[in-house]
N, C-alpha and C positions, 0 to 999 in steps of 0.2 A: 351190672352188679356195682355196688357202692364201694367207693375206695376206702380203705381202713388204714393201711401203711404205705408210705411212700418214701422211698430213698432216691435221692438225687445227686449223682456223681460223687458217692461216699468213698473216701480213701482213709485207711488207718495205717499209720506207720509205727513200727517198732525199731528205733535207730534207723538204720538204712534198708530195713526190710519193709516192703510194701505188702502188708498182710491182706489188705483189701485195696483195690485199684479202680477208682471211678465206677462203682456199681451203682446203677439206677434200677429200681425195681418197684413195683406196685403189688401189693396184696389186697384182694377185695374180700368183703364179708362173705362168709359162707364157704370159702375155699379151703382146701387141704392142699397146701403147697409142699411138695417134696423137694428139699434142698440137698443136693447131692455134689460129690466131687471127691477127688483123691485126698488122703491124709495131707494136712498142711494147706488145702486149698482156700482156707479162710472162713469156713462155715461157722465155727464156734465164735471166731472173732466178729463176724457179722451179727450174730446174736448178742454178743457183748456190747458192741456199738449201739445197737437198738435199745437194749435194756439199761444203758447208761453206765455199765461196768468200765467200758472204755469210751473215750470221746473221739469222734471223727476229727481227723486233721484237716480234712476238707470235705465240703458237701453238706447237705442237710438231710435230716430225718424228720418226717412229719406223721403224726398219728391222729387221725380223724380231723385232718386239717390244721392242727397245731403244731408248731415247730418244738420238737423235743430234742434238738440236736445237743443242747448243753444242759438239759435237765438232769438232776441227780436220779440215782436209781430208785429211791423210795418214791419220788414224785411219778416217775414213769409207771411204777406198779401201781400206784393209786389211780392212774388214768385208765388202767385195764389192760396192761401187758404183763404177762407172767412167763416163766420159763422152767423147765427142768434142767438138770445138770447131768452131763455124761457120767461123771463119777459120782455115784449116789452118796450123799453125805447127810443123813437125818441126824438130828440131835440124839445121840446114841442112848443116853440114860433117861430120856423122856419118853413117855408112852407114844404109842401110835396116835392116839387121840390128841395128846398134847402137842405133837408135831404139827398135826392138821390144824388144831386150833389156833396155833400161833400165826399161820397164814391168814386165817379168817379174822383174827383180832387186829393185827398190825397193817394189813393191806386189803382185807376183804370187807370191810365196812361193819363188821360186828361191834356193838356198842358196849358189850360186856363179856366177862369171861364165860358166863352162862350161855350167852348167845353164840359164842364162838365154839363152845363145847357142843351145843346142839348142832350147829352147822357141820362140825367135825364128824359127828355120829352119822349124819345123813350122807356125808362124803364116804365115809369108811364103808358104809352099806353099799354105796354106789360103785365102788371100785373093789368090792370083795374083801375088805378088811375087818368087817364088823367083829368077826370071832376073836380077833387079836387087838381089839380096840384099847385095851388096858395094858398090853404087853410092852415091854421096853423096845424101842426100835431096833436096838442092836441084837435082837433075837430073831429077827425075820430072815427068810431065805433071800437071795438076790431078787427073785421074781417078785416077791412081796414088797421088797424095798423099793423097787421099781413103781409098783403101784402106790406106795406111800408117797414117793416123789411126785407122781401124777396128782395124787389127793392134795398134796401141800400146794402145788400150782392152782388147782381148781378152787382151793379154799379162798384164793385172792380174787375170786369172781371175775376172771379175765374175759375180755372181749377177743384178745389175741393171745395164743398160747404156743410158745416155742417148745417142741419136744426134742431134746438133744440125745439121740442115740438110746432112746427108751427100750430098745430091743436087744442092745448088746449084751451078750452073756447068756440069753435065755435059749432054752431047747425049743424044738418046733411046736409042741403043744402050748408052751408058755407064749410063744410068738403069736400063735393063732388067738389066744386069749387076750393078748395085748391089742391085737388088730380090731378085735370085737370092741373093745373098750375105747379105742380111738375113735372108731365109727360112732358110737354112743355119744362121746363127747361132742363130736362134730355135729351130730343130729340135734343136740341141745342148744345150738347156736353159736358155739365157740369157734372161731377161725383159727386154723391150725397151720403152723409151718414145722415140717417134720424133717429133722436132720437125720439121715439114715443111710447106712451102707448096704443093708440088705435089699436087694432089688425086688424080691418078692413082696416085701412091705411097701415099698416105694410105689411099684406098679399097680397093686391092689387097692390102695387107699387114695392115692393122690389125684386131685382134679387137674393138677399143673405141676410140671417139674421145672425147677431152676437149676442150672449146673454151674459151679464155680471151679475154676482152674487157675492156680498161681494167683489167687486173689481177684480174678476177672470173672464177670459173668460172660460165659461163651455160648450158652443157649437157654432157652425157656420156651414152653409151650406144652401141648397135649403130651402125656407120657409116651405113648406109642410112637409118635412122631419124633420126639426128642432123642430117644435112645437109638434111633436109626440114623442119626446125623454123624457124619464121619468124624468130625472134631470131637464129639462126645465119646464115641467109641475109642478113639486114640488117646483121649485124656484119662478116661476112667473105665469104661466097660470092657474094652478090649474088642478087636474085630471079630473074634469068634462069637462072642455074645450078640453083637449087632446082626452077624449073619444069621444066627439062630432065630432071630426075630423077623427075619426077611429083608434085612437091609442090604445094600450093595457095597 
């Protein structure tokens, strides 16, 4: 597999708190990487460092071989890295179409408002929002706001997409729909890093799992193998869950 993203000994400090401690990680083209860990493990901080929201205090971040450690967020977005947010915050008074078009216009390479709007229509159809394309974003249900968040990310035409808790707050049917959509996005050639607490989601779509605990990477590898590791069970899953999967 071709390397896409590489983190080398990345550390991020907030005062005396080490939110991320010496994390080294490779993400390859075509993967769906499940990024898991307890609350406060550093998952969202890791996304923020890669996307330029926070800068690493130590270490390097490389994307397609280029050092982006000190690059600003807009530059990183233009290179092909997009993300969704755990707390969904669309532009509430703008329409669904306008929200999506904003991503296409400012980071997705659209050369005009008309081109951005056309791209937005295609994406709205793709994620199941065509029927509310002209509706204000603040009128959508949570499940549809999650789909809008995904469409906004895809409008940036990313090569790598971070999905931060895209299934939080959804019911089982909505989660199944979201899983199908994630698989469709991956099949289109977008590499995905999925931050998720729901093990049903992680186990069903991830090609590899990475586990953070207290800001440190404690395990990575094939899903079935990783969830059976004792340190993962103790840190996150619980021994009962590991035992149910056949672990010792």
